PAZAPA-4460 file (N, C-alpha, C; in steps of 0.05 Angstrom, whole numbers, plus 32768, in hexadecimal, padded with zeros to 4 digits):
% residues 115
    n_x    n_y    n_z   ca_x   ca_y   ca_z    c_x    c_y    c_z   seq   type   mol
   8012   7FE7   7FFE   7FFE   7FFD   8001   8011   8019   8001     1      D     A
   8012   802B   7FED   8024   803E   7FE9   801E   8057   7FFD     2      P     A
   8005   8054   8008   7FFC   806A   801A   7FFF   8063   8036     3      G     A
   800A   8049   803A   800E   8041   8057   8024   804D   8066     4      H     A
   801C   8066   8077   802E   807A   8083   8042   8069   8095     5      R     A
   803D   8055   80A4   8053   8049   80B8   806A   803B   80A5     6      P     A
   8061   8030   808E   8071   8023   807D   8083   8037   806B     7      S     A
   8075   8050   8064   8083   8064   8057   809A   806F   806A     8      L     A
   8094   8073   8082   80A5   8080   809A   80BD   806F   809D     9      L     A
   80B9   8052   809D   80CA   8045   80A5   80DF   8040   808C    10      A     A
   80D6   803E   8074   80E5   803F   805B   80F7   8058   8055    11      L     A
   80E9   806E   8061   80F6   8087   805D   8110   8087   8071    12      E     A
   810B   807D   8088   811F   8080   809C   8137   806F   8093    13      E     A
   8131   8056   8083   8147   8047   8076   8154   8056   805F    14      K     A
   8147   8065   8053   8151   8071   803B   8162   8089   8044    15      A     A
   815A   8094   805B   816E   80AC   8066   8187   809D   8073    16      R     A
   8183   8085   8081   819B   807A   808D   81AD   8072   8077    17      E     A
   81A5   806B   8060   81B7   8062   804B   81C0   8078   8039    18      T     A
   81B2   808C   803E   81B7   80A5   802A   81B0   809F   800F    19      K     A
   819B   8092   800B   818F   808B   7FF2   817C   80A2   7FEC    20      N     A
   8184   80B8   7FDE   8176   80CE   7FD9   8160   80CB   7FC3    21      D     A
   8166   80B8   7FB1   8153   80B3   7F9A   8139   80A5   7FA8    22      G     A
   8141   808E   7FB7   8128   8083   7FC6   811D   8095   7FD8    23      L     A
   812A   80A3   7FE7   8120   80B4   7FFA   810C   80CA   7FEA    24      L     A
   8113   80D4   7FD4   8102   80EA   7FC8   80E8   80D9   7FBE    25      V     A
   80E8   80C0   7FB6   80D2   80B3   7FAF   80BE   80AC   7FC5    26      Q     A
   80CA   80A7   7FDC   80BA   80A2   7FF8   80AD   80BB   7FFF    27      L     A
   80BE   80D4   7FFC   80B2   80ED   8007   809A   80F4   7FF2    28      L     A
   809B   80ED   7FD7   8083   80F4   7FC4   806E   80E5   7FCE    29      E     A
   8072   80C9   7FD8   805C   80BB   7FDE   804F   80C5   7FF8    30      L     A
   805C   80CE   8008   8053   80DA   8026   8048   80F5   801D    31      R     A
   8050   8103   800D   8041   811B   8005   8027   8115   7FFA    32      E     A
   8024   8104   7FEA   8008   80FB   7FDE   7FF4   80F2   7FF6    33      R     A
   7FFE   80E9   800A   7FE9   80E4   8022   7FEB   80F4   8038    34      V     A
   7FFB   8109   8037   7FFC   811B   804E   7FE2   8122   8055    35      A     A
   7FE1   8129   8070   7FC7   812E   807E   7FC1   814C   8082    36      E     A
   7FD7   815A   807E   7FD1   817A   8082   7FE7   8189   806D    37      D     A
   7FDE   81A2   806A   7FF0   81B0   8058   800C   81B7   8063    38      D     A
   800F   81B6   8080   802C   81BC   808E   803C   81A4   8085    39      E     A
   8031   818D   808C   8041   8175   8080   8047   8175   8066    40      E     A
   8036   817E   8054   803A   8179   8036   804E   8194   8030    41      R     A
   804C   81A7   803E   8062   81BD   8037   807E   81B4   803F    42      K     A
   8081   81A6   8057   809B   819E   805D   80A4   8185   804B    43      K     A
   8092   8178   8045   809C   815F   8031   80A3   816A   8016    44      L     A
   8094   817C   800A   8099   818A   7FF1   80B2   8198   7FF1    45      L     A
   80BA   81A6   8007   80D1   81B7   800B   80EB   81A2   8006    46      R     A
   80E8   818B   8016   80FD   8177   8017   8103   8169   7FFD    47      E     A
   80EC   8165   7FEF   80EB   8157   7FD5   80FA   816C   7FC0    48      I     A
   80F2   8187   7FBE   80FD   8197   7FAE   811A   819C   7FB3    49      A     A
   8121   819B   7FCC   813E   819F   7FD5   8150   8187   7FCB    50      A     A
   8142   816C   7FCD   8151   8158   7FC6   8156   8159   7FA6    51      L     A
   8141   8161   7F97   8147   8160   7F7B   815A   8175   7F70    52      Y     A
   815A   818D   7F80   816B   81A4   7F78   8188   819D   7F84    53      E     A
   818A   8190   7F98   81A2   818A   7FA4   81B2   8170   7FA0    54      G     A
   81AD   815D   7FAF   81BE   8145   7FAD   81B4   8135   7F93    55      P     A
   819E   8134   7F8A   8195   8129   7F75   819D   8132   7F5E    56      L     A
   81A5   814E   7F5A   81AC   815C   7F45   8197   8159   7F29    57      G     A
   8180   815E   7F34   8169   815B   7F1F   8157   8173   7F23    58      A     A
   8161   818A   7F22   8151   81A0   7F27   8135   81A2   7F18    59      A     A
   8137   8198   7EFF   811E   8199   7EED   8108   8187   7EFC    60      A     A
   8112   8175   7F0C   80FA   8165   7F18   80EE   8172   7F30    61      E     A
   80FB   818A   7F38   80EE   8198   7F4B   80D9   81AB   7F43    62      A     A
   80D1   81AB   7F2D   80B8   81BA   7F21   809F   81B5   7F2F    63      V     A
   8097   819D   7F2D   8081   8191   7F39   807F   8196   7F57    64      G     A
   8091   818E   7F68   808F   8195   7F86   808D   81B0   7F8E    65      P     A
   809F   81BF   7F7D   809D   81DE   7F80   8086   81EF   7F7A    66      L     A
   807B   81E3   7F65   8062   81EE   7F5A   804A   81E5   7F6F    67      S     A
   8048   81CC   7F7B   8038   81C7   7F90   803B   81D5   7FA7    68      R     A
   8053   81DD   7FAF   805B   81ED   7FC7   8053   8207   7FC5    69      L     A
   8056   8215   7FAE   804C   822F   7FA7   802D   8233   7FA8    70      L     A
   8022   821D   7FA3   8004   8220   7FA7   7FF9   8221   7FC2    71      E     A
   800E   8216   7FD3   8007   8214   7FF2   8010   822F   7FFE    72      L     A
   8024   823A   7FF2   8033   8255   7FFD   8032   8266   7FE8    73      I     A
   8019   8272   7FDE   801E   8286   7FC5   802A   829F   7FCD    74      P     A
   8035   82A8   7FBB   8049   82C1   7FC0   8062   82C0   7FC9    75      G     A
   806C   82A7   7FD1   8085   82A5   7FDB   809A   82A7   7FC8    76      D     A
   80A9   82BF   7FC9   80C1   82C7   7FB7   80D7   82B5   7FB2    77      L     A
   80DF   82A8   7FC8   80F5   8291   7FC8   80E8   827A   7FB5    78      Q     A
   80D2   8274   7FBF   80C6   825B   7FAE   80C7   8260   7F92    79      L     A
   80BC   827B   7F8C   80B5   8283   7F71   80D3   8280   7F5E    80      T     A
   80E5   828D   7F6C   80FF   828C   7F5F   810C   826F   7F5B    81      E     A
   8104   825D   7F73   810C   8242   7F6E   8100   8236   7F59    82      S     A
   80E6   8237   7F54   80D3   822C   7F3E   80DF   823A   7F24    83      L     A
   80E6   824F   7F24   80EF   825D   7F09   810B   824D   7EFF    84      G     A
   811D   8249   7F15   8133   823A   7F0E   812C   821F   7F07    85      R     A
   8119   8212   7F14   8116   81F7   7F0A   8107   81F7   7EEE    86      A     A
   80FB   820A   7EE7   80ED   820B   7ECC   8105   820F   7EB7    87      Y     A
   8118   8223   7EBC   8130   821F   7EAD   813E   820A   7EAD    88      L     A
   8144   81F8   7EC2   8155   81DF   7EC1   8143   81CE   7EAF    89      A     A
   8127   81CE   7EB0   8118   81BC   7E9C   8116   81C4   7E80    90      A     A
   8122   81DA   7E79   8120   81E5   7E5C   8106   81F5   7E5B    91      G     A
   80FA   81FA   7E6F   80DD   8205   7E6C   80E2   8226   7E6A    92      R     A
   80EB   8232   7E59   80F6   824D   7E5C   80DF   825F   7E5D    93      H     A
   80CA   825D   7E4B   80B4   826D   7E4C   80A6   8271   7E68    94      D     A
   80A4   8259   7E75   8098   8259   7E91   80A9   8264   7EA7    95      E     A
   80C5   8262   7EA1   80D9   826B   7EB4   80D6   828C   7EB0    96      A     A
   80D3   8293   7E98   80D4   82B6   7E92   80BA   82BB   7E9F    97      E     A
   80A4   82AE   7E9F   8087   82B9   7EA7   808C   82B9   7EC6    98      G     A
   809D   82AC   7ED7   809D   82AB   7EF2   80B2   82BC   7EF9    99      I     A
   80CB   82C0   7EED   80E4   82CC   7EF4   80DF   82EB   7EEC   100      L     A
   80D4   82F2   7ED6   80D5   830C   7ECF   80C4   8321   7EE4   101      A     A
   80A9   8316   7EE8   809C   8326   7EFF   80AC   8327   7F19   102      P     A
   80B8   8311   7F1D   80C8   8312   7F37   80E0   8321   7F3B   103      L     A
   80EB   8328   7F24   8102   8339   7F1E   80F2   8357   7F21   104      A     A
   80DF   8360   7F17   80D4   8376   7F18   80CD   837D   7F37   105      T     A
   80C1   836A   7F43   80BA   836B   7F60   80D5   8373   7F71   106      K     A
   80E9   8366   7F6D   8102   8367   7F7C   810D   8382   7F73   107      L     A
   810A   838B   7F5C   8119   83A8   7F53   8109   83C1   7F61   108      A     A
   80EB   83B9   7F62   80DB   83D0   7F6C   80DF   83D1   7F8C   109      A     A
   80E7   83B9   7F9A   80E9   83BB   7FB3   8105   83C4   7FBB   110      A     A
   8119   83C4   7FA9   8131   83CC   7FAD   8135   83EE   7FAA   111      K     A
   8120   83F5   7F97   811E   8413   7F91   810F   8420   7FA9   112      Q     A
   80FE   8410   7FB5   80ED   841B   7FCE   8102   841E   7FE2   113      G     A
   8113   840C   7FE6   8129   840E   8001   813D   8428   7FFA   114      K     A
   8140   842C   7FE0   8153   8443   7FD9   8142   845C   7FE0   115      N     A
***
């Protein structure tokens, strides 16, 4: 049963012990699907995205988790930037531009406001 929480947690612990990041990300994705609340889902999505962007070296794979996380935390500038970078890594340049251009405008306006 891919939604059996105790099994997922036990397997996740083993994946962490053996530093098997590929298996760990798969297990975290399964846990995210059966997460009971948004706070748990946010934590899992952050870790999934961090694994893709970091140890797994597959930033393009972070698009899905970052998109779902941004739905839970709309307007988060850091997440928006991360999603834009993931789109670039995936070769989805139009979508990256659609996210990063307004972000750059916001940041430029904020900097002018400080001056």
